[in-house]
C-alpha positions as CSV (number, residue, x, y, z in Angstrom):
1,X,-4.0,16.5,14.9
2,X,-2.1,19.5,13.5
3,X,1.1,19.3,11.4
4,X,3.0,21.2,14.1
5,X,1.8,18.8,16.9
6,X,2.8,15.7,14.8
7,X,6.1,17.3,13.8
8,X,6.9,17.8,17.5
9,X,5.6,14.4,18.7
10,X,7.2,12.3,16.0
11,X,10.8,12.8,17.1
12,X,9.8,12.5,20.8
13,X,8.4,9.0,20.1
14,X,11.6,8.2,18.2
15,X,13.8,9.3,21.1
16,X,11.7,7.4,23.6
17,X,11.7,4.2,21.6
18,X,15.5,4.5,20.9
19,X,16.0,4.8,24.7
20,X,13.8,1.8,25.3
21,X,15.8,-0.2,22.7
22,X,19.2,0.6,24.1
23,X,17.9,0.1,27.7
24,X,16.5,-3.4,26.9
25,X,19.7,-4.3,25.0
26,X,22.0,-3.1,27.8
27,X,19.9,-4.9,30.4
28,X,19.8,-8.1,28.5
29,X,23.5,-8.2,27.6
30,X,25.2,-6.6,30.6
31,X,22.9,-7.4,33.5
32,X,21.3,-10.7,32.5
33,X,24.3,-11.9,30.5
34,X,22.1,-13.0,27.5
35,X,23.2,-13.4,23.9
36,X,23.6,-10.1,22.1
37,X,21.8,-11.1,18.9
38,X,18.9,-12.6,20.8
39,X,18.6,-9.4,23.0
40,X,18.9,-7.1,20.0
41,X,16.2,-9.0,18.1
42,X,13.8,-9.2,21.1
43,X,14.4,-5.5,21.9
44,X,13.6,-4.6,18.2
45,X,10.3,-6.4,18.3
46,X,9.3,-4.7,21.6
47,X,10.3,-1.3,20.2
48,X,8.4,-1.8,16.9
49,X,5.3,-2.5,18.9
50,X,5.8,0.4,21.3
51,X,6.6,2.8,18.5
52,X,3.5,1.8,16.6
53,X,1.2,2.2,19.7
54,X,2.7,5.6,20.6
55,X,2.4,6.9,17.0
56,X,-1.1,5.5,16.6
57,X,-2.5,6.9,19.9
58,X,-0.4,10.0,20.5
59,X,1.5,11.3,17.5
60,X,-1.2,10.9,14.9
61,X,-4.2,10.2,17.1
62,X,-5.4,7.8,14.4
63,X,-9.0,7.0,13.9
64,X,-8.3,4.2,11.4
65,X,-8.7,0.6,12.8
66,X,-5.6,-1.2,14.0
67,X,-6.2,-3.9,11.3
68,X,-5.5,-1.2,8.6
69,X,-2.9,0.9,10.4
70,X,-0.9,-2.0,11.7
71,X,-0.6,-3.7,8.3
72,X,0.5,-0.4,6.7
73,X,2.9,0.2,9.5
74,X,4.5,-3.2,9.0
75,X,4.8,-2.6,5.3
76,X,6.4,0.8,6.0
77,X,8.9,-0.6,8.5
78,X,9.7,-3.5,6.2
79,X,10.4,-1.2,3.3
80,X,12.5,1.0,5.6
81,X,14.5,-2.0,6.6
82,X,15.2,-2.8,2.9
83,X,16.0,0.9,2.1
84,X,18.5,0.9,5.1
85,X,20.2,-2.2,3.8
86,X,20.5,-0.9,0.3
87,X,22.0,2.4,1.5
88,X,24.4,0.5,3.7
89,X,25.4,-1.8,0.9
90,X,26.0,1.0,-1.6
91,X,27.8,3.2,0.8
92,X,30.0,0.7,2.5
93,X,30.5,-2.1,0.0
94,X,30.5,-0.2,-3.2
95,X,31.6,3.3,-2.3
96,X,33.9,2.1,0.5
97,X,32.7,4.9,2.9
98,X,32.8,4.7,6.7
99,X,29.9,2.6,8.0
100,X,29.0,5.1,10.7
101,X,28.7,7.9,8.2
102,X,26.6,5.8,5.9
103,X,24.4,4.6,8.8
104,X,23.8,8.3,9.7
105,X,22.7,9.0,6.1
106,X,20.5,5.9,6.1
107,X,18.9,6.9,9.4
108,X,18.1,10.4,8.1
109,X,16.5,8.8,5.0
110,X,14.5,6.3,7.0
111,X,13.2,9.1,9.4
112,X,11.9,11.1,6.4
113,X,10.5,7.9,4.9
114,X,8.7,6.9,8.1
115,X,7.3,10.4,8.8
116,X,6.1,10.9,5.3
117,X,4.4,7.5,5.0
118,X,3.0,7.7,8.6
119,X,1.4,11.0,7.8
120,X,0.2,10.3,4.3
121,X,-0.7,6.6,4.4
122,X,-0.2,4.5,7.6
123,X,-2.3,6.6,10.1
124,X,-4.4,8.5,7.5
125,X,-8.0,8.7,8.5
126,X,-10.3,6.8,6.1
127,X,-13.0,9.4,5.6
């Protein structure tokens, strides 16, 4: 898979999984009248699985086995979660900046983090 193809496909998968997340969240809360936190958590799990599968099969067309790629993906997303929390803590609690501004900065950092690690480690072919 060429760098240009991956660079085009990566954000498309991100947009698709974001739409899936918000669709599931909206459906659960507004149409099924379920608990917001429960819906958010369930939607997050579904989206992590969908995102992994789309990146594995389409964005990176990975040849590495799922046992390797999935473990790496979970480490990457777990670290991304911690990075997001750190940026939010520093920006909002310590620097007293607007949470939406800081979340935008955090999201940009996480996108770069995820793309870099996905390309260089998570879906790298073991040749």
